[in-house]
C-alpha positions as CSV (number, residue, x, y, z in Angstrom):
1,X,-10.5,-37.9,-3.3
2,X,-13.9,-36.6,-4.4
3,X,-17.1,-38.1,-3.0
4,X,-20.4,-37.9,-4.7
5,X,-23.8,-38.3,-3.1
6,X,-26.3,-39.7,-5.5
7,X,-29.8,-38.3,-5.4
8,X,-32.5,-40.5,-3.9
9,X,-33.8,-43.2,-6.2
10,X,-30.9,-42.8,-8.6
11,X,-29.4,-46.3,-8.5
12,X,-30.7,-48.6,-11.2
13,X,-31.4,-52.1,-9.9
14,X,-32.2,-55.4,-11.5
15,X,-35.9,-56.0,-11.7
16,X,-38.3,-58.8,-12.5
17,X,-37.8,-61.4,-15.3
18,X,-40.7,-62.5,-17.4
19,X,-39.8,-65.6,-19.5
20,X,-41.4,-66.5,-22.8
21,X,-44.4,-68.8,-22.7
22,X,-43.6,-72.5,-23.2
23,X,-42.8,-73.7,-26.7
24,X,-41.6,-70.3,-28.0
25,X,-38.5,-70.9,-30.2
26,X,-38.0,-67.5,-31.9
27,X,-37.6,-65.1,-28.9
28,X,-36.0,-61.8,-28.2
29,X,-35.3,-60.3,-24.8
30,X,-36.3,-56.7,-24.0
31,X,-34.6,-55.0,-21.0
32,X,-37.0,-52.2,-20.0
33,X,-36.5,-49.3,-17.6
34,X,-39.2,-49.2,-14.9
35,X,-39.8,-46.5,-12.3
36,X,-42.9,-45.2,-10.6
37,X,-43.2,-42.0,-8.6
38,X,-45.5,-43.9,-6.3
39,X,-43.5,-45.4,-3.4
40,X,-39.9,-45.1,-2.6
41,X,-38.2,-47.6,-4.8
42,X,-35.2,-47.2,-7.0
43,X,-35.6,-47.5,-10.8
44,X,-35.1,-51.0,-12.1
45,X,-34.8,-52.9,-15.4
46,X,-37.3,-55.7,-16.0
47,X,-36.6,-58.3,-18.7
48,X,-39.3,-59.7,-20.9
49,X,-38.8,-62.5,-23.4
50,X,-41.1,-62.1,-26.3
51,X,-42.1,-64.7,-28.9
52,X,-41.3,-62.9,-32.2
53,X,-43.6,-65.3,-34.1
54,X,-46.5,-63.9,-32.2
55,X,-45.5,-60.2,-32.4
56,X,-45.4,-57.5,-35.0
57,X,-42.0,-56.4,-36.4
58,X,-41.6,-53.1,-34.6
59,X,-40.4,-52.4,-31.1
60,X,-43.7,-50.7,-30.4
61,X,-45.4,-53.9,-31.3
62,X,-43.3,-55.7,-28.6
63,X,-44.1,-53.0,-26.0
64,X,-47.9,-53.3,-26.8
65,X,-47.7,-57.1,-26.5
66,X,-45.9,-56.8,-23.1
67,X,-48.5,-54.3,-21.8
68,X,-51.5,-56.3,-23.1
69,X,-50.4,-59.8,-22.4
70,X,-47.6,-59.8,-19.8
71,X,-47.4,-56.7,-17.6
72,X,-50.3,-54.2,-17.7
73,X,-48.3,-51.8,-15.4
74,X,-45.8,-50.9,-18.1
75,X,-46.3,-47.3,-19.0
76,X,-45.3,-45.6,-22.3
77,X,-46.8,-43.1,-24.8
78,X,-48.0,-44.1,-28.2
79,X,-50.5,-42.8,-30.8
80,X,-50.2,-43.0,-34.5
81,X,-47.9,-46.0,-35.0
82,X,-46.8,-44.3,-38.3
83,X,-43.8,-42.1,-37.2
84,X,-45.9,-39.0,-37.5
85,X,-46.8,-37.9,-34.0
86,X,-43.6,-38.5,-32.0
87,X,-45.4,-39.9,-29.0
88,X,-43.4,-43.1,-28.7
89,X,-39.9,-41.5,-28.6
90,X,-37.5,-43.4,-26.3
91,X,-34.0,-44.6,-26.2
92,X,-33.9,-48.0,-27.9
93,X,-30.6,-50.0,-28.1
94,X,-28.7,-46.9,-27.2
95,X,-30.3,-44.6,-29.8
96,X,-33.1,-42.0,-29.4
97,X,-35.7,-43.0,-31.8
98,X,-39.4,-43.8,-32.3
99,X,-40.6,-47.2,-31.2
100,X,-43.1,-47.4,-34.0
101,X,-40.4,-47.0,-36.7
102,X,-37.6,-49.1,-35.1
103,X,-37.7,-52.7,-36.3
104,X,-36.8,-55.3,-33.8
105,X,-34.6,-56.9,-36.4
106,X,-32.5,-53.7,-36.6
107,X,-31.7,-53.9,-32.9
108,X,-28.2,-55.2,-32.6
109,X,-28.0,-56.7,-29.2
110,X,-29.4,-60.0,-28.0
111,X,-31.1,-58.1,-25.1
112,X,-32.7,-54.9,-26.4
113,X,-32.3,-52.1,-23.8
114,X,-35.2,-49.6,-23.7
115,X,-35.0,-46.5,-21.6
116,X,-36.9,-43.2,-21.6
117,X,-35.4,-40.2,-23.4
118,X,-32.2,-39.2,-21.6
119,X,-31.7,-36.0,-19.6
120,X,-35.3,-35.4,-18.8
121,X,-37.3,-36.0,-15.7
122,X,-39.3,-39.3,-15.9
123,X,-43.0,-39.2,-15.2
124,X,-43.2,-43.0,-15.1
125,X,-41.4,-45.9,-16.8
126,X,-40.8,-44.8,-20.4
127,X,-42.7,-41.5,-20.2
128,X,-40.5,-38.4,-20.0
129,X,-41.7,-35.0,-18.8
130,X,-41.7,-32.9,-21.9
131,X,-42.9,-29.7,-20.2
132,X,-39.5,-27.9,-20.5
133,X,-39.0,-29.1,-24.1
134,X,-42.4,-27.6,-25.1
135,X,-41.8,-24.4,-23.2
136,X,-38.5,-23.8,-25.0
137,X,-40.2,-24.5,-28.3
138,X,-43.0,-22.1,-27.6
139,X,-40.5,-19.4,-26.5
140,X,-39.3,-18.9,-30.1
141,X,-42.9,-18.6,-31.4
142,X,-42.4,-21.1,-34.3
143,X,-45.6,-20.3,-36.1
144,X,-46.6,-18.1,-38.9
145,X,-47.2,-14.5,-37.8
146,X,-48.8,-12.0,-40.2
147,X,-48.7,-8.3,-40.5
148,X,-52.4,-7.9,-41.2
149,X,-55.4,-8.9,-39.0
150,X,-57.3,-12.1,-39.9
151,X,-60.4,-11.7,-42.1
152,X,-63.5,-11.6,-39.9
153,X,-65.8,-13.7,-42.2
154,X,-63.4,-16.4,-43.5
155,X,-60.2,-18.2,-43.0
156,X,-56.9,-16.8,-44.3
157,X,-56.2,-18.4,-47.7
158,X,-52.8,-19.7,-48.8
159,X,-51.8,-20.1,-52.4
160,X,-49.8,-23.2,-53.6
161,X,-46.8,-20.9,-54.2
162,X,-47.0,-19.6,-50.6
163,X,-47.2,-23.2,-49.3
164,X,-44.2,-24.2,-51.3
165,X,-42.1,-21.6,-49.5
166,X,-42.8,-23.5,-46.3
167,X,-41.8,-26.9,-47.5
168,X,-38.9,-28.3,-45.6
169,X,-39.5,-26.1,-42.6
170,X,-42.2,-28.2,-40.9
171,X,-40.9,-31.7,-40.9
172,X,-40.1,-31.7,-37.1
173,X,-42.6,-33.9,-35.3
174,X,-41.5,-32.6,-31.8
175,X,-40.5,-36.0,-30.5
176,X,-37.5,-34.6,-28.6
177,X,-35.1,-37.3,-29.9
178,X,-32.6,-34.8,-31.3
179,X,-32.6,-32.4,-28.4
180,X,-32.2,-35.2,-25.8
181,X,-29.2,-36.5,-27.9
182,X,-27.4,-33.2,-27.8
183,X,-24.7,-32.6,-25.1
184,X,-25.2,-28.9,-25.4
185,X,-28.8,-29.4,-24.4
186,X,-27.8,-31.6,-21.5
187,X,-25.5,-29.1,-20.0
188,X,-27.3,-25.9,-20.8
189,X,-30.9,-27.1,-20.9
190,X,-32.2,-23.7,-19.6
191,X,-30.5,-21.7,-22.3
192,X,-29.8,-23.9,-25.3
193,X,-32.8,-24.5,-27.5
194,X,-31.7,-27.7,-29.0
């Protein structure tokens, strides 16, 4: 029989529970992954009951409410709140997605599980280490390279026709949702671009 030795701090434990404030009738429970590199504790999942009548419609709204009003130690990335920057990428309800574009109403479970992007080191809580992801991206030099030197006295001009050739090639916002969903990336992270 095979025996496996799990790495230190790899067992997920049940964490704290934060009930909704008295009188809240329209609540939703969020089960959020928590881990800090400070100390020697295992990761845990804390549960937060949120009054949806006092919260915006998106999962990011709930996370901001939790951080601002319930637990200021919760750590996650966010920026644009528009689905443009990719900062708030995480695993919500079993799917890698952006917290700013995922509606709470679209989450199917009574308890909405929220985890960092899978198969990446975790910096803290919902913040993955994207160093390897960005290094792989830079390795393919995904920018426009020219055959001629740049003009010394002005910027390089681009015609509307030249720009049209690039349409459809730059929609990736580098959120890492697709790469971290891909089994080939999981098993061959050093060689498979994603």
